[in-house]
N, C-alpha and C positions, 0 to 999 in steps of 0.2 A: 595497872597497865594490862593490855590484852595481847595475846599472840594469835596471829591470823594464819589460817591454812585453807587452801582451795578445796572445795568439795567436788566429788565426781560429777554432781549435777551442774556445776559450773560457776555458781556465784557465791556459795557459802564459804565461810572460813571458820575453822575450829579455834575457839578462843579459850585460853585459861583465864578465868576471872581473877581480878585483884583479890588476893587471898585475905579477905576481910577476917579479922580475928573473931568477930561474932559468929560468922558462918562456920568456919572450920572448928571453932570451939564447940559449937552446937552439934556439928555433924560427927566429929571424931572423938570428942571428949578430951582432946589435947589442946595445949596452948598453941595458938597460931604462930607461924613464923613471921618475923618482921618483914615489912615491905619497904623498899626504898621510898623515902619521903614520908614515912609514917613512924619513924623512931625505931628503937630497938638497938641491940648491940651489934657491932660489926662481926664479920666472919660468918660462921655457920649459923643457920636459923634454928631456934629451939624446937624441940619436938620432932625433928626430921632426921635424926641420926647423924647430925653433922653436915647436912647439905641441903640445897634447894630442891623442890619437886621437879619432876620431868618437865621440860619446856621453859624453866626459869633459870636465870643465872645469878650467882652470888657476886654482886658488885659492891664491894667495900662495905658490907654490913647490911645488905638488903637483897631480897630475891626480886629480880625484875625481869620483864620481858624485853629483850633487846630487839624484838621485831617491831615494837611500837613505842618504846620509851625514848623520848627526844633527848634525854640526858645520857643515855647509853644505847645509842642507835646502831645496831649491828655488832656491838661489843661494849664491854665496860669502859666508861670514860669517854666514849665517842659522842660528844654532845653536838646537837644540831645547831646551826646558826640561828640568830634571831629572825623570827618570821617563818622558819621552816618547821616541818612536821616529820614524824618518823613513820614510814610505811614499809613493811616487809624488810626491816633492817637497814633501810636507806633513807637518808634525809632528802626531802623534796619540798617543792613549794605548795603542792596540793595533793590530796589523796587520789589514788587511782580510781577508776570507774568501779562502782560497787561498794566502796568504802566511804565512811562518813568521818569527818574530823570532830573528835570529842576530846577536849582538854589537851590539845597538842598531839594527840595520837590518832592513827587511822584505825577505826574499828568497823566491824560488820555488825550493824544493828539487828541482823537476823539471828545472831547467836551470842551476842555479848550480854551477860546477865546485868551488867551495870548500865548498859545503854541499849535496852531491849526494845526495838521498834523506833528508837530515837535517843538522842543524848540525854544522859542523866535520868533515864526511865529505868530505875533498878528493879529487879525482880525481888520477891520476898525471900526470906531466909531459906525456905525449903523448896523454892521454885528454880526452874531452869529456863533458859531462853532458847526457844526453838522456833524457826520460821518467823522471827520478830514478835513472838508472843510468849509471855511468861506461862509456864505450864509445869505440872508435876512430873511429866514424862517427855521423852525426846520424840520428835516427829521426823517425817521425811527420810526414814531409813537410817537416821543417826543413832548413836549409842551413848548412854550416859556413862561418862568416865569422871568420877569425882563430882565436881559441881558444874560440869559442862557437857553439852551435846556435841559429839565429835563423829566424824566419818572415818571409821577405822580403816577404810580403803586407802586413804591419802594422808592421815595424820601421823607425822613421824614420831609424835610422842605416845601414840596409841595405835601402832600399826598392826592391824589384824586382831587387836583386842586391847582392852584397857591396860595401861602401864607397860605395854610392850614397845619401848622406845628404840628408835633406830640410833646407831652410833653416828658420831660426827662424820660427815661426808656421804652418808647413805640417804637415799630417798625412800619414801613410802609410796608404793605403787601397787594397786590391786591387793592391798592388805599384806604386802611383803616388803621387807627392807632390802635394799640393793643399791648398786652403784649407778643404775640407770632406771629410767621410767619404763613401765611395761603397760600392756593392755591398750596400746594405741594412744596413751597419754604422752605429753611433751613436758620436758623440764624447762620451767620458767623461774629463774632465780634459784631458790632452794626448794621449789615445789614441783610436783607432778600435776598437770592440769589437762583438762579436755578442751583443746582449742576449738572444738566444734560447737561448744555451748557456753564457754566461760566468757562473760561480758568484759572481764578485765584483760583477757588474753584471747581475743576473738580472731581466729584464723592465724594467730602467731603471738608470741610472747610480747607483753606490754602494749598490745594493740587494743586499748580500751574503747568500749562503746560510749557514745554520748548519753546525756541525760535522757531518760525515757526510752532509750533503745534496748533491744534484746539481741543476744547472739544466737543465731539459728543457722546451722550448716556452715559454721565458720564465717558468717557475714553479719555485720551489725545492720539492724533495720528496725522499723516500727512494728513489724508483725512477724509472726513465726511461720516457718515453712516445714514441708516434709511430714505433715500430719501431726506436728506438735502444736501445743496450745500455750498462749501467753498467760502465765499466772504470775502476777507481780512484775518483776523485772527479769524473769527467766522463761525459756521455752521448755516445756515439760511434755513428757509422753504420758497422757492421762490414763493410758491403758495399763501402766506399770508403776506410776509414781504414788507411793503410799501417802504422800502429803497432798496430793491432788488426784485422787482416784476417781476417775469417771468425769470429773470436772474440777475447776479450781476451788481450793479450800476444803474439799472433802477429804478429811484425814482419817486413815485407818486406825483402829484401836491397837492397844499394846499387844504385840505378838502377831498381829495380822500383816498380810502382804496384799499388794494391789495386783490382781491378775485379771487380764481381759476387762479392765475398767471397773472391777468390783472388788471390795475388800473380802478377804477370805483367810482362813487359817493355813492354807497351803496353795501352792502354785498349780495351775491347770494349763491345758493346751500345750503340753510338751515342754513347758518352761520349768526351771529349777530355782528354788529359793537360795540365793547367795547374798550374805550380808544384808538381809532384810528386804531384798528386791527379787523379783521374778525375772530371770534372764534366760536366754536361749544358749545353752552350752554348745549349740551347733555353730554359732557365729560370734559369740561374745569373746573378744581377745583377752579379757580380764578373767574369764571363767571358761576356758576352752576345754571341753570334755569333762569338766567338773569344776566345783567351786574352788576359787583361789588358784586354779592352774592358769597362770597368766602367760601369754605369748611374749617372746622377746621383742624388743623394739625393732620395728621394720617388718615383723611378721603379722600375719592376719590369721583369723580362725575360720577355717572352712571344713565342714563336716566333722566337727569336734576335734580337729587336729590343727596345730600351729604350722604354718607354711609360709613360704616367701611369696606365693601366688595364690589366687583364688581358684577354686574348682567349681564344677557343676554349673558352668555358664554364668557364675557370679563375677562381679568386678570389684576390685579393691578401691574403695572410696573412703577417705578420712580414717584409714586404719581398719575398716571393716569390709567384709565381703558382702555385697548387696546385689540384688537383682535390678538392673537398670530398666527392666521391663515393667516393674510394678512399684519400685521405691519412689515416693513423691519427692524425696530430698535429692534424688539422683536419677531423674527421669530422662532416659536416653543417653546419659553420661554423667560422670562425677560432677557434683555441684550444680547441676541443672534442676533447681527446685521448682516445683509447681506452685502456682499462686494459691492463696488460702481459698478453700472451698473446692479446689480441683483435685483430681486423682490422677495417678499414673497408670495408663493402660496401654500395653503394647509399646512401651517406650516413648509415649507421647502424653503431655498433660491435656486433660479433658475434663468436662463437667460430669461425665458419667462413664461407667466401665463398659468395655466391649469384649467380644470374643468369649461370651459365656461366663465372664467373671462378675463378681458382685462386690459393691462397695461396702466395706466393713471398717469402721474406725479410720476413715481417710485413705484406705488402701484398697486396690482391686485384688481380690483373692478368689481362688477356685474353692467353692464350698464343697466340691467333690473330694478334695484332697488336703485341704488345710485343717490341721488338727485343732487350731484355735477357733475356727469357724466351720465346723463340720456339719453340713446340712443347712446352715444358716448362720448369720452373724451372731457372735458371742456364744455359740454352742461349742464349748471346748471339750476335747476328749480328756479322759483321765490320764494321769501319768502312766506311761508305758503303752498306751493305746495309740493306734494309727487311725487316720481318716481314709476310708476307702469307699468310693461311690456314695459320699455323703453320710456314711454311717461309721461310728466309732467301733473299732474292733481290735483284737489282739494281733491279727495278722491281715495281710493284704489279700483282697479277693479280686474276682473279675479279671484275672490274668495280669494284674498289676504287680510291681515289685517294690519292696521297701528300699527307698533311697533316702538316707537321713531319717527324718521323722514323717515322711510323706510317702503315700502309695502312687507310683507313677507307671505309665505304660511305656516301657523301654522300646517298644516298636515305633512310637510316634513322638516321644518327648525329646525335643532338640537339646535339652540340658542333660539328658540321661539316655543317649541313643545307643541301644544295644546293651547297655549296662549303666550302673550308677556312675555319676560324675564324668561320663563320656559326652562332652559337649561338642555340638556341630559348630564349624566355623561360621563366622558372620555371613548372612546371606543364604546359608544352606538350611535345608529342612531335614527332619528325620522321618524316613519312610521304610517300613519293614525292618527296623533296627539298624539301618544304615544311613549315613549322611549323604545328601545329594542336593542338586540344584532344583529338583522338582519332585512332586509327589508321584507315587506309583501305586499299582494294585488297586485301582478304584478309589483311592483317597484323593482329597483335594486340600489345597493350602488355605488355611483360615487363620489369620492373626499369627503367622509365622510357624504354624503347626500343620502337619498332615492329619486330617481327620476323615473318618468314614461317614459321609453324609447319609448313609443308609441306616446307621445305628446311633450316631452321636446326638444326644438330646440337646446339646447347645448349638449344633449346626445341622439341624435335621432337614435334609433336602437341599441345603445350601448354607453358606457362611452366615453366621449371626442370626440364623433362624431358630431360636431357642423354643423348646417345648414348654408348655405351662407346667407349674408344679404338680407332681402326681402323674404326669404323662411320660411315656417312653417314645423313643424314636424306632419305628419298625418299618422297614422298606422305604425309608426316606419320608415318612409321614408320622406326625405326632398323634399319638392315640393313647387311650387308657389301658389297652391290653396289647400284648404282642401277637403277631400274626405269623403265618408261614411255618408253624410248628416250632417257633422259638419261645423261650421262657424269659420272663422278667427277672433279672438278677441285679439288684440295686437299681440304677437308672438306665440299664441297657438290656436289649433283647438278645439272648444268646441261645445257641443250639447246644443243649445239655448232652446231646448224643456224641458230640465231638469236641466240646470245649474242655480243655485240660484243667482250666481253673474252676469249672462248674460242671464236673463230670457226673451225670445222673441227677444232678440237683444243684441249686445255688450254693456257692462257697464250699464246694467239695472238691478241692484241688487234688490232682494226681501227684504221687511222689515223684521226686526228681528222676528223670530218665524214662518215665512211663508216659503213655499217651492215652487219650480218651477215645474209645471206639465203641459205638453202640451203647453209650452211657456207662461204660465200665472202664476202669483204669487197667492197663496192661502193657506188656512190652511190645505188642504188635497190633496192627490195625485189622479191623474186620469189616464185613458188609460192603466190600468193593472200594473201601477208602485206602489211601496210601499215606504212610508216615513221611511227613516233611518236617524236619526239625523235631519239635516236641509235640506236634499235633497231627491228628488223622484228618486228612482232607479228601474231598471228592475232586479229583483232578479233572473231572468232566465239567464241573461248573465253577471251581475255585479260580477267581481272576488273578490270584497271586501264585497259583501253582497249576496253570492251565495246560493239561496234557502231560505234565511232569513237574516235579519239584523245582521251584525257583523260576518257572516260566511265567513272567508277569505280563498281564495285558496292559494296553495303553490306557490313558486317562478316560477316554470315551468309549472303551471297549468292554464287552462282557465275555465271559467264558461259556461257550455252548458246545456240547459234545467234544470237549477236550480241545477246542480251538478258540482262539481269541477272535471275537467278532465285534464290529462297531455297533453301538446302541445309540439311536438318535433321540434327541430330547427337544423340548421347546416347540413341538408341533411339526418338526421336520420328519422326513421320510427317507429310508435307506434306499438309494437307487445306484446300482453299479458300484457298491462299496463306499459311497459317499452319502452324507446326510444333506438333503436338499429341501427347500421350501417349495412344494408343488403348487403353491398359490402364485409364485412369481418366476420359477425356474423355466427358461426358454426351452430346455431340452426335456423337461419332465413336468409339463403343465397339466395339473389335475391328476397326474399319476406318472409312474416310471415310464421312461421311453416315449412320452407323448410330446413330440417336438413341434413347435409353432412354425408355420410356413413363412415365406417371404412377406415382409411388411407387416407381419403380425407380431404381437407381444402377449406375454402371459399376464392376464389381468384377472385376479380373483380366481385362479385355477382354470381359466378358459382362454383359448387363443383367439385374439380379436385385434382389429385395427382400432386404436383409441379414437374417440370423437374429438379430443383436444389434448393439448399438453397437460392440462389440469387432470384429466382422467388418467393419462399415462403416468403422471407423477404419483397419483394415489395408488396405482397398482405396482409401479416400479420406483419406489422412493430413492433408490440408490442410482437411478439412471443419471448420466452426465448431461450437461447442456450440449446441444447440437441439433443436426437435422433429423427429423422423424416424419413418418407418414401418418396422417390422420384422415378420418372419414366422418365429418360432422353429422351427416344424415344417415349414417349406418347403412342400411340396405336400400336407401333411396336412390334416386336417379343420378346423383352427383358422384363422380369417380373420386377415389382417394387421391390426395395430393400431398406434397412435401411442404413442411413449415420448419421454422427455426424455434426451438424451445429453450427457455432459460429455466433450468432445474435447480438453481441455488439461491438466487436473489429473493429476499423477503419470503423465504419458505418454499420457493420454486413453483413450477407448473404454469409459467406464463408463455403465451403464444405471441410471436411478433406479427403485428397486423399492418403497421404503417411505418414508412420512413419518409420524413418530410424535411426538405431544405430549400426547395425551389418555389415555383408559382403555379403548379398544376392543381392545387387544392385551395385556391382562394375562395372567398365567400361567393356562393352562387354557382360554383363549378359543378358540372354534372359528375365529375369523378367521385364526389362524395357518395352518391347514391347509385352509380352505375354497377350493375351486377356482372362485373368483369374485372379481372386483375389489371395491374399497371406495373410494368417493369418488374414482374414477379421473380425473375432470376436474381434480382438484387435483394430478395427477402430471405435468402437461405443462409445468411450469416448475421451475427450480432453486431457488426460494425456500423457506426453511424456514417452517413454520407458527408462528403466535404460541403462546406457552406456553399449555397446557391448552385449545387451540382445536379441533383435529381430528386424527384418524388417517386415513391413506389408503394403499391398496395397488394397485399396477399388476398387470395380468395377467402381466407379465414375471416377477413374484415366483415364480410356480409353473410358467410355460411355458419360461423359459430353461433351456437344458441345457448350456451351455458355460462355466459360472462356476467359477473357481478362487480368486477373491479377493472379499471383502466389505470395503467401505470405509464406516466410520461417521463422519459429520460432525456434531459438536454445536456449540453456541454457545461451547464452551470450547476444543475442539481436534479433531484427526482421528486415528483409529486404524484399522489394517487387520488382517484375519486372512486367512491363506492355508491352502489345503487341497491334499491330495495328489492328488485326482482331480477332474474336472469334474462338475458336477451343477447342480441348480436351487437358487436361494437358499433356497427353502422347505425342501428336504431338508437343506441344509447347516446350517440354524439350528434345525430342530425334530427332528432325529434325530442319532444318533451313528454313522450308517452309513459316513460318509466321514471318514477321519482328518485331523487337522491336519497341514499340512506343517511348521509350526513352532508350538510352544505359544504362545498369545497373550501378548504383551508386557505385563506387569503395569504397569510405569511408564507406558507410553503409554496404556494403558486408564484409569489413574487421571487422566492429564492431560486425557482426553476427557470422563470422566464424574464426576470430582471427588470420588471416595470417599477418606476419610481414614483408614480402618481398614487395618491392614496385618499383623495376626497370622495366620500360616499361610494365605495366600491360595490359593484353588483355583478353577479355572474350572468353571462350571455350564452344561451344554448339554442342552436338552430335559429339564430337571429333574433331570439326573443329573451327578455330579461327573466331570470328565475328568482322570484321574490321569496320563495320558501327559505326561511333561515336568515334572510337579509333584514337588518334593522337600521341601516344607515340612511338609505335614500327614501325621502318622503314622497317623491314623484316618479316612481318607477315607470309610470305610463309614458313619461317623456323620454325614456332611454331609447336609443342613444341621443345625446344632446350635442349642440354645437356642431363642430366639424367631425365628430365621431360617427362612424358608420356601423351597421350590424356586422357581426362575425359569427362563425360556426360554433366554436367551443372555446370561450375565452372569458377573462375578467375585464370589466370596463371601470374606469375611475377618472375623475377630473383633477385638474391642478388644485393644489392647496391642501387644506386639512380641516374638515368639519365632519361631524357625525353626531346626531342625525342632521340632515339638511336637504334642501332642494337644489338640484344642480341643473343649470341651463346652458352651459357652454363648455367646450374643450374637453370632451371625453376622449380617453386614450385607451386603446385595446392592447391586451397582452395574452397570447395564446395561439390557437390554431384557426385557420380559415379567416384571415384578415380580408378586409375589403380593399380592392386595388384603388378605389376612389378616395381612400382615406386621406386625411390632411397631409400634405407634403407629397403625396402620391409618387409613383414611379419605383417603389421598392421592388426588388426582383424576387424576394422570398416571402410573399404574402401567405404562403401555406402555413407558415409557423411563427412569424414575428412581424412587428410594425417598425416604422422608421425611428420611433422614439423608445423602442426597447432594444433588442439586440438584433441588428440587421443581418448578422452572419450566423444566426442561431440555427442548429439542426436538432430535430426531435425524433426519437424512436417511441412508438406507441405499442405497449404490450397489453394483452388481455388475459384475464383469468376468471 
């Protein structure tokens, strides 16, 4: 029989093999103790000093495992009923997830030498069962104790080492016997388990995953999350798992550990070897501050100390302190796991990293400060070293401070603002070593941090504008060398004359209490600089100490001659203390204090009266819809006049030229071509007329010369027509001199004018059929046919449905300029509709 124990990895169980006489005799030279069901005398087993080995019980003449023996399940003489099996000392109808029924008992075929990889697949006399394979050595961080591979972190028979058995009532947790489970594990039955990865207790005790599922982040599923990889039926971290180092099935050799996805003799990247694994003593609750130093239940490990709460801006998730900004298993909050292939960047799951971070082993890290990926993925610093500016070193440089195992800028880091583990509240940023709602001193907020876009190589000149490898950020521009008298130190340009972290040269920090002045460390400043805090600054030009220490200029200001002054960007110019665009500003057109006169607008830096609403919109894209003065002929003989402009619909820039609802613009009316307005006072708003109320025309109808699009708005819908060349609306509608750019869309025209005839439609312009683009009517020369009559700008179609065909009767018009002699006659609104379409239709005509 076998005894099963949960492994820290989640799915393995430590098993005592059936003490076969041949095996123990060969290994120890002693006679093997009798086993229940295999004969032998009752009472103590021979060769064992009068008792059973650790983990076995003497039940009336044999040493048995009460964890899996159906005749002695949970204690001697407690037999399971017929059809039941024994699992974890309890009778049940079936084995829990992760166990297999073999001969009436529940065993783990990953570690049972009598059922290694499957029932009745016994290992050889000198072999062990590890990871479901017979081998001469233990794998996956387990230890050989007798004839078994066990995890000394959780095995109560070998707790912390072979033969170190816990007394009855104690648990083995993090390699220590105790009355409770430690290191973030949970007591399930008589075992301490990791409910975050154990498929038999996933998310809680006895919550087993289904066949083929794995346990990831406390949830059963078909795939792994949080940067882990599915290997067999377990989710593993291939960066640290010695049984799956770098990828599934890559087993490290005897004595080796898996560190940063590679087998090695020692741990790298600031991790420590504890019980055969590389762990971070900064955050591991089972090894907090050192191997075997387990935190009490309910505590977490933060900065190598056990505590009830997490520090440094981390959050407690599943018993560990994690950064919800970068942890893919807890992205933006505990348990919010990213999908496979995604990373966690700035608290959101994404396909790639942002904010200057780099994707390494499924996580977004800063290669400037991460000791496991210093200067690039997988480039781990040696033990005791820190990562500063992408270079491994024994001390922090560039004005950074050691917080935990990383070098951080306490002036800008929201997790260590002003000092290590001083985290800013949610929604605040760190600027100048203090938490606040906005960035100060010339810094800008990028991905939740305040950065200097003048020197930050990840945000050079603006957020997420990273410099190429080998370049530095100098004066907001990526370059190969530093300018302005600065020196390249790491990945930043610094002034070695006043930088206390690089005084006189890179990585030459001044002693505590001293400042850097003139490239030398001392107790006072020289050369006209002033001591502000621990730095010598020029208060004439320093935006964080402008005119005096602590006097900070605003986000868009610079410090000049000891005074904060605004600095304009994006092509704007400073005029009267404000940044303005002299290309469009009415009061500063082309230059400061150049104001445009009455009826003029600032267009491309010049005061002028626009020729059309289109020209005005191009020069003043933020102008609202309303009345404006235009002058289509510029300096010609026509005086400027007012029109109504639509500056928002379909991109804006439309001039209102016609309002039609009555009978002044029927076919053949002189109003179409008269060089005079009609009811022009009604053209200065965008409201449609009431049905059959009035027609109106603006001078823009015949004076505009830059129109290539006409837009018709009815009470039913909107339709546009486009032309190949610019011309006036009058010429485009009353002649065929300018070709269509595209033949008018029949369906959109019907939606706007409501015509329901559709046999052989053809467009009518200036009383003539436009055959360009038409493919339906075989006899356009007969258009219009039947009782249909010519119209100015409209579609014609006959009853029925055929295409192509020849039509000879019953054409019906829909559009503008209907013929008053049209079938049925007598309609009052022939300007815009026929009796068989919408007799109460009103139409606005816009030109652009």
